[in-house]
C-alpha positions in Angstrom: -7.5 -206.8 74.9 -4.0 -205.8 73.5 -3.0 -205.2 69.7 0.7 -205.2 69.0 2.0 -203.8 65.8 5.2 -204.6 64.2 6.3 -202.9 60.8 8.6 -205.2 59.1 10.7 -204.8 55.8 9.5 -207.8 53.7 7.7 -211.0 53.0 10.6 -213.3 54.4 10.4 -211.6 58.0 6.7 -211.8 57.9 6.9 -215.7 57.4 9.6 -215.8 60.1 7.7 -213.5 62.4 4.6 -216.0 62.0 6.5 -219.0 62.6 8.0 -217.7 65.7 4.3 -216.8 67.1 3.0 -220.2 66.1 5.7 -221.8 68.4 5.1 -219.4 71.2 1.5 -220.6 70.9 0.1 -217.6 69.3 -1.4 -218.0 65.9 -4.3 -218.5 63.7 -6.9 -215.8 63.6 -5.0 -213.6 66.1 -2.4 -212.3 63.3 -3.1 -210.2 60.4 -0.7 -208.6 58.0 -1.6 -205.3 56.1 0.5 -205.0 52.8 0.3 -203.0 49.7 -0.6 -206.2 47.7 -2.9 -208.4 49.7 -2.7 -210.8 47.0 0.8 -211.6 47.6 -0.1 -212.5 51.0 -2.9 -215.0 49.9 -0.6 -216.7 47.7 1.5 -217.3 50.8 -1.1 -218.3 52.8 -0.8 -215.7 55.3 -4.0 -213.8 56.8 -4.2 -210.7 55.2 -6.2 -207.4 57.1 -9.7 -207.6 55.9 -12.1 -204.5 55.7 -13.1 -204.8 59.3 -9.3 -204.1 60.4 -8.4 -201.8 57.4 -11.4 -199.4 57.5 -13.2 -197.5 60.5 -16.4 -199.5 59.6 -16.9 -200.8 63.2 -16.3 -197.7 65.2 -18.4 -195.3 62.8 -21.1 -198.0 62.8 -21.5 -198.3 66.4 -21.2 -194.5 66.8 -24.0 -194.0 64.3 -26.2 -196.8 65.9 -25.6 -194.9 69.1 -26.9 -191.6 67.6 -29.4 -193.2 65.7 -30.9 -194.9 69.0 -31.2 -191.6 70.7 -32.7 -189.8 67.9 -35.0 -192.8 67.5 -36.0 -192.6 71.3 -36.7 -188.7 70.8 -38.7 -189.2 67.5 -40.4 -192.6 69.1 -41.4 -190.3 72.0 -42.7 -187.6 69.7 -44.9 -190.0 67.8 -46.1 -192.1 70.6 -46.9 -189.7 73.0 -47.9 -186.5 71.1 -50.4 -188.9 69.2 -50.4 -187.2 65.9 -52.8 -189.7 64.5 -55.0 -190.2 67.3 -54.3 -193.9 67.7 -53.2 -195.4 70.9 -49.9 -197.2 70.4 -47.5 -195.9 72.8 -44.7 -198.5 73.5 -45.1 -200.1 70.4 -44.4 -197.1 68.1 -41.7 -195.7 70.3 -39.8 -199.1 70.3 -40.2 -199.5 66.5 -39.0 -195.9 65.9 -36.1 -196.4 68.0 -35.2 -199.5 66.3 -35.5 -197.9 62.8 -33.4 -195.1 63.9 -30.6 -197.2 65.5 -30.5 -199.7 62.1 -30.3 -196.6 59.9 -27.5 -194.9 62.2 -25.6 -198.1 61.9 -26.1 -198.4 58.3 -25.2 -194.6 57.7 -22.0 -194.8 60.2 -20.8 -198.2 58.4 -20.9 -196.4 54.8 -19.1 -193.4 56.3 -16.6 -195.7 58.1 -15.8 -197.9 55.1 -14.5 -195.0 53.0 -12.1 -194.1 55.9 -9.0 -195.9 56.7 -8.7 -197.2 60.5 -7.6 -194.6 62.6 -5.5 -197.3 64.8 -3.5 -197.7 61.9 -2.8 -194.0 60.6 0.6 -194.1 61.7 1.6 -197.0 59.6 -0.2 -196.4 56.2 2.4 -194.4 54.6 5.2 -197.2 55.5 2.8 -199.7 54.3 2.4 -197.8 50.9 6.2 -197.6 50.7 6.7 -201.5 50.5 6.7 -202.5 54.2 4.5 -205.0 56.0 2.5 -204.4 59.1 1.8 -207.2 61.5 -1.3 -206.9 63.7 -1.4 -209.5 66.4 -4.2 -209.5 69.1 -3.9 -210.9 72.5 -6.1 -211.2 75.6 -3.9 -211.1 78.3 -0.7 -209.2 79.5 1.3 -212.6 79.7 0.4 -213.3 76.2 1.7 -210.0 75.1 4.8 -210.5 76.9 5.0 -213.9 74.7 4.8 -211.8 71.4 7.5 -209.4 72.6 9.9 -212.5 73.7 9.1 -214.3 70.4 9.7 -211.3 68.2 11.7 -208.6 69.6 15.1 -209.6 68.9 14.4 -212.1 66.0 13.2 -210.1 63.1 14.2 -206.9 61.5 11.5 -204.3 63.0 11.1 -201.1 61.6 8.5 -199.9 64.2 7.0 -201.5 67.1 4.2 -200.3 69.3 1.0 -201.5 71.0 -2.5 -200.5 72.0 -3.4 -201.7 75.9 -7.0 -201.4 76.0 -7.6 -201.9 72.3 -11.4 -202.1 71.0 -12.5 -201.9 67.3 -15.4 -200.1 68.4 -13.3 -197.0 69.8 
């Protein structure tokens, strides 16, 4: 998956870019815009970024779940096979303990992640705070990415443009 970023100076340029992308066949839920005032975007019918894009909730939640699973497997092994209570419940206790710690790790990681800005957006945050708009365009294939560049590169006032070739919200 590719994510293409465009930093543009005003709302008119955002509208122009979305129109050009719709004409190129890229639109709908693939385009999100980050702004200092998300309400302004909503009033104009533009998809504003959500906490899933603005924060590190996904990557930290995934990381917490992975750590919780490992801790849960170790704790489950200790509980099930050391048999502290004298009850023969090997596999069930092990799996329940691993499931509990996985869920707890995902929850704790998500709490940590929602309080942090998305690390992918770090280079653009100051510009957005200064009043610019950040377009986030997600595409699946290289030819779609090329259509994005053809539609926007020479037709809108771009302050900054970059992309991530192997974008994943989990990393």
